[in-house]
N, C-alpha and C positions, 0 to 999 in steps of 0.2 A: 562599935561594931563587934559582933560576936567572933571570937577567935576561931571557932569551929565552922561557922557559917558566915562567909564573907558577903552575903547579901543582907544589907541592914533591914531591920523590921520597920516598916512604916506605921506610925501610930496615929496618924491623922484620920479624920473621918472623911467619907466622900461628901463633897460639898454639893448638896442638892439645892434646888431653888428654895425649898422650905427652910433649909438650914441657913442659906445665905440671907434670907429675909430675917431669920432669927438673930443672926449676927448683927445686921444693920440696926435692928430694933434695940440692941443692947449697946450700941455706939451712940455718941452725941448725934442728934438729928441735924439734918441740913437746915440752916436758917433760911429765911426767905430769899436773900440774895443768892445763896448757893443753889437753892432749889430752882430759882428762875434761870440761872446760868446753865444748869444741867438741862433744863427743858429747852432753852433756846438753842443750845449747841446741837441737840438731837433733831430739832425741827429745821434749823437753818443749815446744818452741815451733817446730814444723816450719813454720808459716805465717809466722813472724817471723824465722827463722834467717838469712835473707838480710841482715838488719841487722848481723850479725856481720862484723867486718873479715875480709878475705881472709887466708889463711894465710901468705902472704908479707909481709903488712903488719906482723904482730907483730914478726918479726925486724928489719924496717926501722925501726919506731918505737923498739925497744930500741937499735938501732945509733945512731940520731939522738940519743937521750938521752945515751948514752956519748960520742958525738962532740962534742956541744956542752958536755958537763960539766954538764948541767942538774941543778939541785937543787930547783927549784920548777916543777912541771908542772901545767897546767890542761887538763882534758878536757871538752869540751862534747858531751854525748851518750855514755852509757856502755853502754847495753843490758845484756848479761849479763857484761860486764867483761873480755873477752879483750884488747882494746887496753890497758886500764888495767893488767891483770895484766902484760902484756909490758913496759910502761914502768916500772911499779913495781919489777919485778925488776932493771931496769937502773939504777935510782936508787942513789946512795950511802945508807948506813944512816941518815943524818940528812935525806935528801931527802923531799919531800912531793908527793903528787899529789892535787889537788882535782878530784874527779869530780862533774860536774853532770848530773843526770837528773831526770825527773819521775815515774818508774815505780818504786814499791816492789816490784811483782811481778817485773820483769825484773832489778833490781839485787839482789834476794834471792839469785839465782844467783851474782852477782858477789861478794857478801859472803862466801859460802861458799868460793868459789874462792880469793879473796884470803887467807882464813884458812888454807885448806889449803896454800897456797903459802908461808905465813909472811910475807906482806907487808901484812897488814891494818893494821898500825901506820903504814904509809907512806901510806895512802889516806884522804883526808877526803871522804866521800861526802855531798853536799848534795842533798836531794830538794826541789826547788822549780823554778819556771820559771828557765831558765838566765840570762836577761837580769837577773832580780832578783838572782840570786847573783853575777853578774859585776859589777853595779852596786854591790853591797855590798862589794866588794873594795877595798883601798887603791888610790888613783888613781895613785900614783907608780909608775914602772917597777919591777916585781919578778918578772915571769914570765919564765922561761928558755925554756920550750917550751910550746906549746898545740896540742892536737889537736882539730880541729873535725869532728864527724861526727854532726850532729843534723838537726832539721827544716830542709829546704832554704829555706823561706821566711824563715828567721831568720838565714841565714848572713851577710848584710851587717850586720845589727844586732850579731851576735856579734863579727864582725870589728872593728867600730868600738869596741866595748868592750875588745877584747883588745889592739889595736895600741898605744894609749897606755900600757898596763900592761906591755908587753914591754920588757925590758932592751935596750940597744943590742946588736945581734948575736943577739937572741932570735929564735926560730923559731916560725912558725905552719905547721902541717901540715893541710891541708884535703882531706877525702876526697870522693869521688863527683863530682869536677869535670867528668867527661865524661858522667855519668848515662846509662850504657848507649849512648852515642853519640848521644843525642837532643838534645844542646846545639846542634848545628848548625842544626837546624830544629824547635825545640820547639813544642808546642801552647801557645797563650796561656794564662797562668795556671798552667801545669803545674809540677811540681818541676824539670823540665829547664829551663823558662823562667827560674825563680828562679836556677838554677845558671849559666845563661848571663849573667844580670845580675850575679851575684856575680863571675864570671870577668872581666867587663869592669871591674868596680869594683876588683878586685885589680890588674889590669894598669895601671890609671891611678893607683894610689896611690903618690905620690912619697916616702912615708915608708918604703916597703918595696921590696926587690927580690925578684922571684919567678921561679920556673920551674915549668912544668906538665909532668908526666910521665905517660906511659901505663902506669902501674902499676895493676893491678887495675881499678877503675872510674874511674881518673884521680885523681892526687894532685898538689896544688900545694904546693910548699915556698916559703915567703916569709920573708925575713930583715929585721929591723928595722935601718934605716940609722942 
């Protein structure tokens, strides 16, 4: 930040539809199973499809799984399974992704997509409140990477269950940290207010080092020290 001008200079471009298409064209393309899952989510659940991760996030999550050498991944919030599909395909053959969700309806689409992609044996789907599932896991560090994309009022609680279970160097990827830009002035008690509180919690956590990125709706990457 400039010592004279305390308003930082934003150096990113305006993301137009043309520029977003250009970005996607320079990322790994969706494979047939991913493409089919995106299509069926939008056709079968048009009012809920916004919950699906952005199309550039699938390749990013897969890249992070490979980069970290993750073998044990936990996902909090699965919806119809696109993020889990992307990460499961990046896991080694003996890797495991534990997917936590409360909806049998939404994850039914995920189950079919994972089976069609040949990765169903790598995904352990647990239908229960995510806090219950996390607290039932071993308490010693064993998680290589966690993806957090669930109810916003639960993010801090999920974080507090995940961090002690992360291996040193393990990564938490938290989605929606900008919440459509509303985190700067959120309405009291709104999801954006919960995200603002979560972001402050993460920034103050001395067990982790983190960076916040303007990817999609905002992504924070945090590494266990």
